[in-house]
C-alpha positions, 0 to 999 in steps of 0.5 A, spaced: 144 880 415 145 873 414 150 870 410 145 868 405 142 874 405 149 878 403 150 872 398 144 874 394 145 881 395 152 880 393 150 876 387 145 882 385 151 887 385 155 882 381 149 882 375 148 889 375 156 891 375 157 886 370 151 888 365 154 896 366 161 894 364 159 890 358 154 896 356 160 901 357 165 896 353 159 896 348 159 904 348 167 904 347 167 899 341 161 904 338 165 910 338 169 909 333 175 914 332 174 919 337 177 923 343 183 919 344 183 922 352 175 920 353 176 913 350 182 912 355 178 914 361 172 910 359 177 904 358 180 905 365 173 905 368 171 899 365 178 896 367 177 898 374 169 895 374 173 888 372 177 889 378 171 890 382 168 884 379 174 880 381 173 882 388 166 881 389 166 874 385 172 872 390 168 875 396 161 871 393 166 864 393 168 866 400 161 867 402 159 860 398 164 856 402 162 859 409 154 856 407 157 849 405 160 849 412 154 850 415 
C-alpha cells in the first residue's frame, strides 16, 4: 500500500471514529439520570476512542510529512 493510499484510508477511519465518538457522547448526554455504571462504561469507551483518535491523527501527520518530503 502506498503512503498516499494509507493516508486516505487513515483519514476515512478517522472520520468514522470521530462520528462514532460524537454519537456515543450524544447518547450519554441524552440518557439523563440512568445507571451510573453503564454511564461510566460509556464514558470510558468514549475516552478510549478519543485516545485512539489522537494516535491516528499523529500517524496522519507523520504520513503527510513523509509525502511532503517526497
